[in-house]
mmCIF file as gemmi writes it, N, C-alpha and C atoms, coordinates in Angstrom:
data_model
loop_
_atom_site.group_PDB
_atom_site.id
_atom_site.type_symbol
_atom_site.label_atom_id
_atom_site.label_alt_id
_atom_site.label_comp_id
_atom_site.label_asym_id
_atom_site.label_entity_id
_atom_site.label_seq_id
_atom_site.pdbx_PDB_ins_code
_atom_site.Cartn_x
_atom_site.Cartn_y
_atom_site.Cartn_z
_atom_site.occupancy
_atom_site.B_iso_or_equiv
_atom_site.pdbx_formal_charge
_atom_site.auth_seq_id
_atom_site.auth_asym_id
_atom_site.pdbx_PDB_model_num
ATOM 1 N N . MET Axp A 1 ? -0.041 11.166 -13.871 1 0 ? 1 A 1
ATOM 2 C CA . MET Axp A 1 ? 0.937 11.821 -13.051 1 0 ? 1 A 1
ATOM 3 C C . MET Axp A 1 ? 2.317 11.369 -13.511 1 0 ? 1 A 1
ATOM 4 N N . ASP Axp A 2 ? 3.268 12.285 -13.47 1 0 ? 2 A 1
ATOM 5 C CA . ASP Axp A 2 ? 4.618 11.937 -13.901 1 0 ? 2 A 1
ATOM 6 C C . ASP Axp A 2 ? 5.62 12.205 -12.776 1 0 ? 2 A 1
ATOM 7 N N . ASP Axp A 3 ? 6.869 11.835 -13.011 1 0 ? 3 A 1
ATOM 8 C CA . ASP Axp A 3 ? 7.911 11.999 -11.999 1 0 ? 3 A 1
ATOM 9 C C . ASP Axp A 3 ? 8.084 13.454 -11.584 1 0 ? 3 A 1
ATOM 10 N N . ALA Axp A 4 ? 7.975 14.37 -12.532 1 0 ? 4 A 1
ATOM 11 C CA . ALA Axp A 4 ? 8.16 15.795 -12.216 1 0 ? 4 A 1
ATOM 12 C C . ALA Axp A 4 ? 7.12 16.265 -11.209 1 0 ? 4 A 1
ATOM 13 N N . ARG Axp A 5 ? 5.892 15.791 -11.351 1 0 ? 5 A 1
ATOM 14 C CA . ARG Axp A 5 ? 4.845 16.189 -10.411 1 0 ? 5 A 1
ATOM 15 C C . ARG Axp A 5 ? 5.121 15.623 -9.017 1 0 ? 5 A 1
ATOM 16 N N . LEU Axp A 6 ? 5.615 14.397 -8.948 1 0 ? 6 A 1
ATOM 17 C CA . LEU Axp A 6 ? 5.964 13.817 -7.653 1 0 ? 6 A 1
ATOM 18 C C . LEU Axp A 6 ? 7.136 14.546 -6.997 1 0 ? 6 A 1
ATOM 19 N N . VAL Axp A 7 ? 8.138 14.904 -7.779 1 0 ? 7 A 1
ATOM 20 C CA . VAL Axp A 7 ? 9.283 15.643 -7.242 1 0 ? 7 A 1
ATOM 21 C C . VAL Axp A 7 ? 8.843 16.999 -6.712 1 0 ? 7 A 1
ATOM 22 N N . ALA Axp A 8 ? 7.874 17.623 -7.36 1 0 ? 8 A 1
ATOM 23 C CA . ALA Axp A 8 ? 7.391 18.947 -6.966 1 0 ? 8 A 1
ATOM 24 C C . ALA Axp A 8 ? 6.172 18.878 -6.043 1 0 ? 8 A 1
ATOM 25 N N . ALA Axp A 9 ? 5.912 17.741 -5.438 1 0 ? 9 A 1
ATOM 26 C CA . ALA Axp A 9 ? 4.702 17.554 -4.624 1 0 ? 9 A 1
ATOM 27 C C . ALA Axp A 9 ? 4.591 18.559 -3.49 1 0 ? 9 A 1
ATOM 28 N N . ASP Axp A 10 ? 5.689 18.984 -2.916 1 0 ? 10 A 1
ATOM 29 C CA . ASP Axp A 10 ? 5.637 19.928 -1.8 1 0 ? 10 A 1
ATOM 30 C C . ASP Axp A 10 ? 5.124 21.307 -2.215 1 0 ? 10 A 1
ATOM 31 N N . GLN Axp A 11 ? 5.095 21.574 -3.492 1 0 ? 11 A 1
ATOM 32 C CA . GLN Axp A 11 ? 4.561 22.857 -3.976 1 0 ? 11 A 1
ATOM 33 C C . GLN Axp A 11 ? 3.04 22.893 -3.903 1 0 ? 11 A 1
ATOM 34 N N . ASN Axp A 12 ? 2.413 21.767 -3.673 1 0 ? 12 A 1
ATOM 35 C CA . ASN Axp A 12 ? 0.958 21.674 -3.573 1 0 ? 12 A 1
ATOM 36 C C . ASN Axp A 12 ? 0.616 20.982 -2.246 1 0 ? 12 A 1
ATOM 37 N N . PRO Axp A 13 ? 0.674 21.71 -1.122 1 0 ? 13 A 1
ATOM 38 C CA . PRO Axp A 13 ? 0.555 21.077 0.194 1 0 ? 13 A 1
ATOM 39 C C . PRO Axp A 13 ? -0.789 20.423 0.471 1 0 ? 13 A 1
ATOM 40 N N . GLY Axp A 14 ? -1.83 20.768 -0.253 1 0 ? 14 A 1
ATOM 41 C CA . GLY Axp A 14 ? -3.148 20.18 -0.032 1 0 ? 14 A 1
ATOM 42 C C . GLY Axp A 14 ? -3.343 18.821 -0.671 1 0 ? 14 A 1
ATOM 43 N N . GLU Axp A 15 ? -2.354 18.346 -1.401 1 0 ? 15 A 1
ATOM 44 C CA . GLU Axp A 15 ? -2.46 17.052 -2.054 1 0 ? 15 A 1
ATOM 45 C C . GLU Axp A 15 ? -1.507 16.058 -1.399 1 0 ? 15 A 1
ATOM 46 N N . TRP Axp A 16 ? -1.851 14.801 -1.503 1 0 ? 16 A 1
ATOM 47 C CA . TRP Axp A 16 ? -1.028 13.709 -0.97 1 0 ? 16 A 1
ATOM 48 C C . TRP Axp A 16 ? -0.867 12.738 -2.126 1 0 ? 16 A 1
ATOM 49 N N . LEU Axp A 17 ? 0.189 12.912 -2.912 1 0 ? 17 A 1
ATOM 50 C CA . LEU Axp A 17 ? 0.303 12.256 -4.212 1 0 ? 17 A 1
ATOM 51 C C . LEU Axp A 17 ? 0.863 10.845 -4.188 1 0 ? 17 A 1
ATOM 52 N N . SER Axp A 18 ? 1.472 10.442 -3.101 1 0 ? 18 A 1
ATOM 53 C CA . SER Axp A 18 ? 2.03 9.1 -3.032 1 0 ? 18 A 1
ATOM 54 C C . SER Axp A 18 ? 1.943 8.583 -1.599 1 0 ? 18 A 1
ATOM 55 N N . TYR Axp A 19 ? 2.336 7.337 -1.418 1 0 ? 19 A 1
ATOM 56 C CA . TYR Axp A 19 ? 2.2 6.705 -0.106 1 0 ? 19 A 1
ATOM 57 C C . TYR Axp A 19 ? 2.797 7.556 1.016 1 0 ? 19 A 1
ATOM 58 N N . GLY Axp A 20 ? 3.943 8.132 0.795 1 0 ? 20 A 1
ATOM 59 C CA . GLY Axp A 20 ? 4.596 8.934 1.832 1 0 ? 20 A 1
ATOM 60 C C . GLY Axp A 20 ? 4.405 10.425 1.679 1 0 ? 20 A 1
ATOM 61 N N . LYS Axp A 21 ? 3.447 10.881 0.924 1 0 ? 21 A 1
ATOM 62 C CA . LYS Axp A 21 ? 3.051 12.243 0.599 1 0 ? 21 A 1
ATOM 63 C C . LYS Axp A 21 ? 3.843 12.83 -0.556 1 0 ? 21 A 1
ATOM 64 N N . ASN Axp A 22 ? 5.161 12.654 -0.536 1 0 ? 22 A 1
ATOM 65 C CA . ASN Axp A 22 ? 5.964 13.254 -1.6 1 0 ? 22 A 1
ATOM 66 C C . ASN Axp A 22 ? 7.034 12.26 -2.064 1 0 ? 22 A 1
ATOM 67 N N . TYR Axp A 23 ? 7.852 12.691 -2.97 1 0 ? 23 A 1
ATOM 68 C CA . TYR Axp A 23 ? 8.889 11.839 -3.562 1 0 ? 23 A 1
ATOM 69 C C . TYR Axp A 23 ? 9.846 11.29 -2.509 1 0 ? 23 A 1
ATOM 70 N N . TYR Axp A 24 ? 10.039 12.061 -1.432 1 0 ? 24 A 1
ATOM 71 C CA . TYR Axp A 24 ? 10.971 11.671 -0.375 1 0 ? 24 A 1
ATOM 72 C C . TYR Axp A 24 ? 10.299 10.895 0.756 1 0 ? 24 A 1
ATOM 73 N N . GLU Axp A 25 ? 9 10.652 0.63 1 0 ? 25 A 1
ATOM 74 C CA . GLU Axp A 25 ? 8.19 9.948 1.625 1 0 ? 25 A 1
ATOM 75 C C . GLU Axp A 25 ? 8.333 10.552 3.02 1 0 ? 25 A 1
ATOM 76 N N . ASP Axp A 26 ? 8.175 11.871 3.105 1 0 ? 26 A 1
ATOM 77 C CA . ASP Axp A 26 ? 8.273 12.568 4.388 1 0 ? 26 A 1
ATOM 78 C C . ASP Axp A 26 ? 7.145 12.193 5.351 1 0 ? 26 A 1
ATOM 79 N N . ARG Axp A 27 ? 5.97 11.841 4.805 1 0 ? 27 A 1
ATOM 80 C CA . ARG Axp A 27 ? 4.801 11.5 5.618 1 0 ? 27 A 1
ATOM 81 C C . ARG Axp A 27 ? 4.448 12.612 6.599 1 0 ? 27 A 1
ATOM 82 N N . TYR Axp A 28 ? 4.566 13.843 6.148 1 0 ? 28 A 1
ATOM 83 C CA . TYR Axp A 28 ? 4.28 15.009 6.985 1 0 ? 28 A 1
ATOM 84 C C . TYR Axp A 28 ? 3.471 16.004 6.159 1 0 ? 28 A 1
ATOM 85 N N . SER Axp A 29 ? 2.429 16.527 6.755 1 0 ? 29 A 1
ATOM 86 C CA . SER Axp A 29 ? 1.635 17.553 6.091 1 0 ? 29 A 1
ATOM 87 C C . SER Axp A 29 ? 1.921 18.911 6.719 1 0 ? 29 A 1
ATOM 88 N N . PRO Axp A 30 ? 2.24 19.91 5.916 1 0 ? 30 A 1
ATOM 89 C CA . PRO Axp A 30 ? 2.485 21.244 6.45 1 0 ? 30 A 1
ATOM 90 C C . PRO Axp A 30 ? 1.191 22.016 6.731 1 0 ? 30 A 1
ATOM 91 N N . LEU Axp A 31 ? 0.048 21.423 6.431 1 0 ? 31 A 1
ATOM 92 C CA . LEU Axp A 31 ? -1.216 22.117 6.674 1 0 ? 31 A 1
ATOM 93 C C . LEU Axp A 31 ? -1.366 22.367 8.175 1 0 ? 31 A 1
ATOM 94 N N . ASP Axp A 32 ? -1.934 23.523 8.528 1 0 ? 32 A 1
ATOM 95 C CA . ASP Axp A 32 ? -1.989 23.883 9.946 1 0 ? 32 A 1
ATOM 96 C C . ASP Axp A 32 ? -3.386 24.233 10.459 1 0 ? 32 A 1
ATOM 97 N N . GLN Axp A 33 ? -4.428 23.854 9.73 1 0 ? 33 A 1
ATOM 98 C CA . GLN Axp A 33 ? -5.78 24.158 10.189 1 0 ? 33 A 1
ATOM 99 C C . GLN Axp A 33 ? -6.133 23.367 11.447 1 0 ? 33 A 1
ATOM 100 N N . ILE Axp A 34 ? -5.551 22.203 11.618 1 0 ? 34 A 1
ATOM 101 C CA . ILE Axp A 34 ? -5.79 21.401 12.811 1 0 ? 34 A 1
ATOM 102 C C . ILE Axp A 34 ? -4.573 21.548 13.716 1 0 ? 34 A 1
ATOM 103 N N . ASN Axp A 35 ? -4.809 22.072 14.899 1 0 ? 35 A 1
ATOM 104 C CA . ASN Axp A 35 ? -3.737 22.272 15.86 1 0 ? 35 A 1
ATOM 105 C C . ASN Axp A 35 ? -4.313 22.17 17.269 1 0 ? 35 A 1
ATOM 106 N N . LYS Axp A 36 ? -3.527 22.443 18.28 1 0 ? 36 A 1
ATOM 107 C CA . LYS Axp A 36 ? -3.967 22.29 19.669 1 0 ? 36 A 1
ATOM 108 C C . LYS Axp A 36 ? -5.185 23.151 19.992 1 0 ? 36 A 1
ATOM 109 N N . SER Axp A 37 ? -5.302 24.309 19.369 1 0 ? 37 A 1
ATOM 110 C CA . SER Axp A 37 ? -6.429 25.191 19.694 1 0 ? 37 A 1
ATOM 111 C C . SER Axp A 37 ? -7.693 24.897 18.888 1 0 ? 37 A 1
ATOM 112 N N . THR Axp A 38 ? -7.601 24.117 17.821 1 0 ? 38 A 1
ATOM 113 C CA . THR Axp A 38 ? -8.782 23.825 17.006 1 0 ? 38 A 1
ATOM 114 C C . THR Axp A 38 ? -9.265 22.384 17.123 1 0 ? 38 A 1
ATOM 115 N N . ILE Axp A 39 ? -8.496 21.536 17.767 1 0 ? 39 A 1
ATOM 116 C CA . ILE Axp A 39 ? -8.824 20.113 17.781 1 0 ? 39 A 1
ATOM 117 C C . ILE Axp A 39 ? -10.166 19.823 18.451 1 0 ? 39 A 1
ATOM 118 N N . ASP Axp A 40 ? -10.546 20.612 19.446 1 0 ? 40 A 1
ATOM 119 C CA . ASP Axp A 40 ? -11.818 20.378 20.141 1 0 ? 40 A 1
ATOM 120 C C . ASP Axp A 40 ? -13.04 20.664 19.275 1 0 ? 40 A 1
ATOM 121 N N . SER Axp A 41 ? -12.86 21.397 18.186 1 0 ? 41 A 1
ATOM 122 C CA . SER Axp A 41 ? -13.998 21.743 17.333 1 0 ? 41 A 1
ATOM 123 C C . SER Axp A 41 ? -14.133 20.82 16.122 1 0 ? 41 A 1
ATOM 124 N N . LEU Axp A 42 ? -13.319 19.763 16.054 1 0 ? 42 A 1
ATOM 125 C CA . LEU Axp A 42 ? -13.413 18.832 14.929 1 0 ? 42 A 1
ATOM 126 C C . LEU Axp A 42 ? -14.705 18.028 14.996 1 0 ? 42 A 1
ATOM 127 N N . GLY Axp A 43 ? -15.244 17.727 13.852 1 0 ? 43 A 1
ATOM 128 C CA . GLY Axp A 43 ? -16.443 16.899 13.764 1 0 ? 43 A 1
ATOM 129 C C . GLY Axp A 43 ? -16.481 16.198 12.419 1 0 ? 43 A 1
ATOM 130 N N . LEU Axp A 44 ? -17.444 15.335 12.263 1 0 ? 44 A 1
ATOM 131 C CA . LEU Axp A 44 ? -17.596 14.593 11.017 1 0 ? 44 A 1
ATOM 132 C C . LEU Axp A 44 ? -18.198 15.507 9.953 1 0 ? 44 A 1
ATOM 133 N N . THR Axp A 45 ? -17.525 15.623 8.836 1 0 ? 45 A 1
ATOM 134 C CA . THR Axp A 45 ? -18.006 16.445 7.728 1 0 ? 45 A 1
ATOM 135 C C . THR Axp A 45 ? -18.726 15.595 6.695 1 0 ? 45 A 1
ATOM 136 N N . TRP Axp A 46 ? -18.179 14.424 6.389 1 0 ? 46 A 1
ATOM 137 C CA . TRP Axp A 46 ? -18.825 13.517 5.459 1 0 ? 46 A 1
ATOM 138 C C . TRP Axp A 46 ? -18.346 12.097 5.733 1 0 ? 46 A 1
ATOM 139 N N . SER Axp A 47 ? -19.089 11.156 5.245 1 0 ? 47 A 1
ATOM 140 C CA . SER Axp A 47 ? -18.708 9.753 5.364 1 0 ? 47 A 1
ATOM 141 C C . SER Axp A 47 ? -19.159 9.028 4.11 1 0 ? 47 A 1
ATOM 142 N N . ILE Axp A 48 ? -18.7 7.807 3.953 1 0 ? 48 A 1
ATOM 143 C CA . ILE Axp A 48 ? -19.065 7.007 2.787 1 0 ? 48 A 1
ATOM 144 C C . ILE Axp A 48 ? -19.347 5.587 3.257 1 0 ? 48 A 1
ATOM 145 N N . ASN Axp A 49 ? -20.393 4.992 2.735 1 0 ? 49 A 1
ATOM 146 C CA . ASN Axp A 49 ? -20.748 3.621 3.061 1 0 ? 49 A 1
ATOM 147 C C . ASN Axp A 49 ? -20.123 2.712 2.008 1 0 ? 49 A 1
ATOM 148 N N . LEU Axp A 50 ? -19.207 1.867 2.448 1 0 ? 50 A 1
ATOM 149 C CA . LEU Axp A 50 ? -18.529 0.958 1.52 1 0 ? 50 A 1
ATOM 150 C C . LEU Axp A 50 ? -19.213 -0.395 1.448 1 0 ? 50 A 1
ATOM 151 N N . GLY Axp A 51 ? -20.33 -0.543 2.141 1 0 ? 51 A 1
ATOM 152 C CA . GLY Axp A 51 ? -21.094 -1.778 2.052 1 0 ? 51 A 1
ATOM 153 C C . GLY Axp A 51 ? -20.481 -2.951 2.777 1 0 ? 51 A 1
ATOM 154 N N . THR Axp A 52 ? -19.649 -2.676 3.776 1 0 ? 52 A 1
ATOM 155 C CA . THR Axp A 52 ? -19.02 -3.751 4.535 1 0 ? 52 A 1
ATOM 156 C C . THR Axp A 52 ? -18.801 -3.284 5.966 1 0 ? 52 A 1
ATOM 157 N N . LYS Axp A 53 ? -18.678 -4.232 6.867 1 0 ? 53 A 1
ATOM 158 C CA . LYS Axp A 53 ? -18.38 -3.9 8.254 1 0 ? 53 A 1
ATOM 159 C C . LYS Axp A 53 ? -16.918 -4.187 8.581 1 0 ? 53 A 1
ATOM 160 N N . ARG Axp A 54 ? -16.166 -4.605 7.575 1 0 ? 54 A 1
ATOM 161 C CA . ARG Axp A 54 ? -14.739 -4.849 7.768 1 0 ? 54 A 1
ATOM 162 C C . ARG Axp A 54 ? -14.011 -3.519 7.968 1 0 ? 54 A 1
ATOM 163 N N . GLY Axp A 55 ? -12.923 -3.563 8.677 1 0 ? 55 A 1
ATOM 164 C CA . GLY Axp A 55 ? -12.147 -2.356 8.932 1 0 ? 55 A 1
ATOM 165 C C . GLY Axp A 55 ? -11.468 -1.831 7.684 1 0 ? 55 A 1
ATOM 166 N N . LEU Axp A 56 ? -11.077 -0.595 7.74 1 0 ? 56 A 1
ATOM 167 C CA . LEU Axp A 56 ? -10.405 0.05 6.617 1 0 ? 56 A 1
ATOM 168 C C . LEU Axp A 56 ? -9.092 0.631 7.121 1 0 ? 56 A 1
ATOM 169 N N . GLU Axp A 57 ? -7.997 0.155 6.567 1 0 ? 57 A 1
ATOM 170 C CA . GLU Axp A 57 ? -6.675 0.69 6.882 1 0 ? 57 A 1
ATOM 171 C C . GLU Axp A 57 ? -5.981 0.972 5.564 1 0 ? 57 A 1
ATOM 172 N N . ALA Axp A 58 ? -5.879 2.23 5.236 1 0 ? 58 A 1
ATOM 173 C CA . ALA Axp A 58 ? -5.27 2.601 3.961 1 0 ? 58 A 1
ATOM 174 C C . ALA Axp A 58 ? -4.684 3.993 4.066 1 0 ? 58 A 1
ATOM 175 N N . THR Axp A 59 ? -3.688 4.261 3.277 1 0 ? 59 A 1
ATOM 176 C CA . THR Axp A 59 ? -3.16 5.611 3.144 1 0 ? 59 A 1
ATOM 177 C C . THR Axp A 59 ? -3.761 6.184 1.868 1 0 ? 59 A 1
ATOM 178 N N . PRO Axp A 60 ? -4.684 7.121 2.002 1 0 ? 60 A 1
ATOM 179 C CA . PRO Axp A 60 ? -5.298 7.668 0.795 1 0 ? 60 A 1
ATOM 180 C C . PRO Axp A 60 ? -4.317 8.538 0.015 1 0 ? 60 A 1
ATOM 181 N N . ILE Axp A 61 ? -4.54 8.594 -1.267 1 0 ? 61 A 1
ATOM 182 C CA . ILE Axp A 61 ? -3.802 9.497 -2.139 1 0 ? 61 A 1
ATOM 183 C C . ILE Axp A 61 ? -4.807 10.528 -2.62 1 0 ? 61 A 1
ATOM 184 N N . VAL Axp A 62 ? -4.456 11.801 -2.509 1 0 ? 62 A 1
ATOM 185 C CA . VAL Axp A 62 ? -5.367 12.88 -2.899 1 0 ? 62 A 1
ATOM 186 C C . VAL Axp A 62 ? -4.705 13.712 -3.984 1 0 ? 62 A 1
ATOM 187 N N . ALA Axp A 63 ? -5.379 13.83 -5.115 1 0 ? 63 A 1
ATOM 188 C CA . ALA Axp A 63 ? -4.897 14.647 -6.225 1 0 ? 63 A 1
ATOM 189 C C . ALA Axp A 63 ? -6.093 15.305 -6.888 1 0 ? 63 A 1
ATOM 190 N N . ASN Axp A 64 ? -6.001 16.597 -7.068 1 0 ? 64 A 1
ATOM 191 C CA . ASN Axp A 64 ? -7.074 17.371 -7.698 1 0 ? 64 A 1
ATOM 192 C C . ASN Axp A 64 ? -8.407 17.19 -6.985 1 0 ? 64 A 1
ATOM 193 N N . GLY Axp A 65 ? -8.372 17.019 -5.663 1 0 ? 65 A 1
ATOM 194 C CA . GLY Axp A 65 ? -9.595 16.878 -4.883 1 0 ? 65 A 1
ATOM 195 C C . GLY Axp A 65 ? -10.196 15.492 -4.882 1 0 ? 65 A 1
ATOM 196 N N . VAL Axp A 66 ? -9.576 14.551 -5.582 1 0 ? 66 A 1
ATOM 197 C CA . VAL Axp A 66 ? -10.087 13.181 -5.633 1 0 ? 66 A 1
ATOM 198 C C . VAL Axp A 66 ? -9.251 12.311 -4.7 1 0 ? 66 A 1
ATOM 199 N N . MET Axp A 67 ? -9.923 11.649 -3.772 1 0 ? 67 A 1
ATOM 200 C CA . MET Axp A 67 ? -9.257 10.771 -2.817 1 0 ? 67 A 1
ATOM 201 C C . MET Axp A 67 ? -9.376 9.337 -3.312 1 0 ? 67 A 1
ATOM 202 N N . CYS Axp A 68 ? -8.233 8.684 -3.493 1 0 ? 68 A 1
ATOM 203 C CA . CYS Axp A 68 ? -8.19 7.281 -3.914 1 0 ? 68 A 1
ATOM 204 C C . CYS Axp A 68 ? -7.657 6.452 -2.763 1 0 ? 68 A 1
ATOM 205 N N . PHE Axp A 69 ? -8.323 5.327 -2.492 1 0 ? 69 A 1
ATOM 206 C CA . PHE Axp A 69 ? -7.887 4.46 -1.405 1 0 ? 69 A 1
ATOM 207 C C . PHE Axp A 69 ? -8.364 3.05 -1.673 1 0 ? 69 A 1
ATOM 208 N N . THR Axp A 70 ? -7.748 2.115 -0.986 1 0 ? 70 A 1
ATOM 209 C CA . THR Axp A 70 ? -8.165 0.723 -1.11 1 0 ? 70 A 1
ATOM 210 C C . THR Axp A 70 ? -9.039 0.36 0.075 1 0 ? 70 A 1
ATOM 211 N N . GLY Axp A 71 ? -9.975 -0.537 -0.178 1 0 ? 71 A 1
ATOM 212 C CA . GLY Axp A 71 ? -10.882 -1.015 0.863 1 0 ? 71 A 1
ATOM 213 C C . GLY Axp A 71 ? -10.78 -2.524 0.999 1 0 ? 71 A 1
ATOM 214 N N . PRO Axp A 72 ? -11.711 -3.095 1.746 1 0 ? 72 A 1
ATOM 215 C CA . PRO Axp A 72 ? -11.719 -4.547 1.905 1 0 ? 72 A 1
ATOM 216 C C . PRO Axp A 72 ? -11.815 -5.259 0.555 1 0 ? 72 A 1
ATOM 217 N N . TRP Axp A 73 ? -11.238 -6.437 0.513 1 0 ? 73 A 1
ATOM 218 C CA . TRP Axp A 73 ? -11.24 -7.292 -0.666 1 0 ? 73 A 1
ATOM 219 C C . TRP Axp A 73 ? -10.517 -6.646 -1.839 1 0 ? 73 A 1
ATOM 220 N N . SER Axp A 74 ? -9.547 -5.784 -1.55 1 0 ? 74 A 1
ATOM 221 C CA . SER Axp A 74 ? -8.686 -5.146 -2.556 1 0 ? 74 A 1
ATOM 222 C C . SER Axp A 74 ? -9.451 -4.288 -3.555 1 0 ? 74 A 1
ATOM 223 N N . LYS Axp A 75 ? -10.59 -3.779 -3.151 1 0 ? 75 A 1
ATOM 224 C CA . LYS Axp A 75 ? -11.312 -2.85 -4.018 1 0 ? 75 A 1
ATOM 225 C C . LYS Axp A 75 ? -10.672 -1.472 -3.908 1 0 ? 75 A 1
ATOM 226 N N . VAL Axp A 76 ? -10.637 -0.766 -5.018 1 0 ? 76 A 1
ATOM 227 C CA . VAL Axp A 76 ? -10.082 0.579 -5.063 1 0 ? 76 A 1
ATOM 228 C C . VAL Axp A 76 ? -11.228 1.56 -5.239 1 0 ? 76 A 1
ATOM 229 N N . TYR Axp A 77 ? -11.219 2.633 -4.455 1 0 ? 77 A 1
ATOM 230 C CA . TYR Axp A 77 ? -12.265 3.646 -4.499 1 0 ? 77 A 1
ATOM 231 C C . TYR Axp A 77 ? -11.656 4.982 -4.892 1 0 ? 77 A 1
ATOM 232 N N . ALA Axp A 78 ? -12.395 5.753 -5.657 1 0 ? 78 A 1
ATOM 233 C CA . ALA Axp A 78 ? -12.023 7.124 -6.002 1 0 ? 78 A 1
ATOM 234 C C . ALA Axp A 78 ? -13.218 7.995 -5.64 1 0 ? 78 A 1
ATOM 235 N N . VAL Axp A 79 ? -13.025 8.88 -4.693 1 0 ? 79 A 1
ATOM 236 C CA . VAL Axp A 79 ? -14.109 9.715 -4.178 1 0 ? 79 A 1
ATOM 237 C C . VAL Axp A 79 ? -13.76 11.173 -4.408 1 0 ? 79 A 1
ATOM 238 N N . ASP Axp A 80 ? -14.644 11.902 -5.044 1 0 ? 80 A 1
ATOM 239 C CA . ASP Axp A 80 ? -14.44 13.346 -5.227 1 0 ? 80 A 1
ATOM 240 C C . ASP Axp A 80 ? -14.727 14.016 -3.896 1 0 ? 80 A 1
ATOM 241 N N . ALA Axp A 81 ? -13.709 14.236 -3.108 1 0 ? 81 A 1
ATOM 242 C CA . ALA Axp A 81 ? -13.869 14.779 -1.766 1 0 ? 81 A 1
ATOM 243 C C . ALA Axp A 81 ? -14.444 16.194 -1.773 1 0 ? 81 A 1
ATOM 244 N N . ARG Axp A 82 ? -14.31 16.908 -2.848 1 0 ? 82 A 1
ATOM 245 C CA . ARG Axp A 82 ? -14.868 18.264 -2.939 1 0 ? 82 A 1
ATOM 246 C C . ARG Axp A 82 ? -16.386 18.245 -2.971 1 0 ? 82 A 1
ATOM 247 N N . GLN Axp A 83 ? -16.977 17.154 -3.426 1 0 ? 83 A 1
ATOM 248 C CA . GLN Axp A 83 ? -18.432 17.055 -3.555 1 0 ? 83 A 1
ATOM 249 C C . GLN Axp A 83 ? -19.097 16.464 -2.316 1 0 ? 83 A 1
ATOM 250 N N . GLN Axp A 84 ? -18.326 16.084 -1.308 1 0 ? 84 A 1
ATOM 251 C CA . GLN Axp A 84 ? -18.869 15.366 -0.156 1 0 ? 84 A 1
ATOM 252 C C . GLN Axp A 84 ? -19.293 16.272 0.988 1 0 ? 84 A 1
ATOM 253 N N . SER Axp A 85 ? -18.905 17.52 0.995 1 0 ? 85 A 1
ATOM 254 C CA . SER Axp A 85 ? -19.215 18.368 2.158 1 0 ? 85 A 1
ATOM 255 C C . SER Axp A 85 ? -20.596 18.965 2.094 1 0 ? 85 A 1
């Protein structure tokens, strides 16, 4: 990934390319599939077993359908989210 892609991150609303989503760290997603009228129908689509019972607090980065995040003990995971449903 290069600087130009980060600057143009808002052109691809389905991706979260950096900690704050875009170059300006807006931390806002324009996606609208989840809203007041659809929230009651949310459910678990997929999950992943990381082999630990420790909590997970991370801001995932999503690019080209691959979700990258850190887990316990500073391990980094890359999950093809397109293949999990």
